[in-house]
Steps between C-alpha positions, in 0.01 A plus 500: 500500500640841399526788748209677327282188517589452866410861584166469320428172680582653840292807425197285428552306821527825698191642331302188588610529863401868513155426361453211743596734782257767380214250474567353846695764700410362843636152430840452672580218257503751214735725694737210576499396134620847403767508770634159403497581128689829548757328724601262220755747364590855387326462163177391673524797736562746215211355300263528796605865546403571139159335545443688827565830323267420210229356724492803732611312812741651751721206591396512868390141471865395515605748766457268799204690652223323685330275248146606594572863405643448155212326322258775607725768348534304178131420483395864523753604244426226251122502525434870530728612218317653203207720415178453691652341809428807711135470404481146628460379142621164372728518197445227241788373294769239450552389863633847578835412339697815411550537126881504528498167681255352251733594215790341684318168544314481169612360166195647324285792614217712358361845575146637531265367229791325322461140381804308375507168316835325549650173379692322775818297455317165482253617236220576746318829445419740783260792475578738785223730621534866601703603807624143524839339558648151480831334577594201281705210638566215257724201573552145377261379769208735441360828375389749762352848464443721801205738465626793705191710433205530267376247247628277223368248250721204406490276194732223615728305266482130580806350668427192708848504654473855634173602667388859455398681820392852587531622858273777630501558874433165671363343179702294253317416176661210309408406146608294198393605149247739645367853451401675821461839664631596844469827690574647840271791584503644852595159642234309305674243280300369204577216261284435191560225244431557132640167381639186658546440873662697781575394857485800735668435835470717810840457665381626839212253530659223290181463296474452123215590265484333158357729232397405147395709199253768606566456873609789721590544864571801719688482828490769766863480614425654839203283605569199269138512389470324164236553232461287187287513190498460123442726201525496123866476402478808278429704814832400657763775488246720321709798615713432193199607292409801713252358750490334842257222581432475874310233687471543877816713508561723800490874446862520624617258232301671225622846599859378503455334160334794324743745662772355281340687211487832690787745555606582855379351826153372585401494869190383683393724786266232637685169556172317570401550135779272383342180633178541299460276193419595144433319172475630146686601185697824514624695198862611536482754217384741772661371821358780716149409394575130558624579851190706568284209386673277756449727803181695427260212590637526855444874533855610422633749247827606342675827571793593277763709677706644218614251239692270732255391769152349509320465833208261546277629778143463629245734342 
């Protein structure tokens, strides 16, 4: 491994540790993992310092202070950063990962309303949705894609010797000779199969769902609540054609999904709204109108603050 490859590898490891720490700041195991990783050598320590600077941390976590104090400082800083936090609003986006860190971890990335169709090294084709990012890890033993944020549709080239898997949060979707869609929206991970068969495994619960053509499942990563259903295969990954088909989707997931077609930040001033469920077909040619169609049945409206923020609030 060259020095450049080693630095990139270490940077990804450090970024993963920082995100784990942000998601679970009160867990002493996460703190110990960082301490042990940094102690492995000068290059590890220098890499962690770079990630700390990008991620907006202060480094106090390694300063030997009382462990109970440090996670609270980090939690406030990580969670409350960004527009709308002072209003008690909830920002919706790609797991709150800073853009600089996303670029560092990703092999392919898109911006607002951008859709990219890419041919992977094995001949598989990936269509990457807006504001989405993936990291590709191929080896002789298998083909793995990490969905870091957003949504992607995969047309998988058959290779019986090397299974093809996509990891999104706690879910690993494994397929052979299959076309399927996978997305991560506000912690709701969805897998939909257009052709063939996919096995979707929840690593935390050690459960596996087998999905065939037309089947879909959505997992709430926080509560592990699972929903399943089926639809016409042409409706799967309809976002490629400018529409979203929703069936019993939460408002949080739909807002996060549609927000990928809108510039700036979208926040919900009423967190309780996010747990409501919605079904329907939403036209992405006017994403603001689509977003309004999602929230208006529940007595909410959109307020545009300049061109870079949309607030969803009760009427």
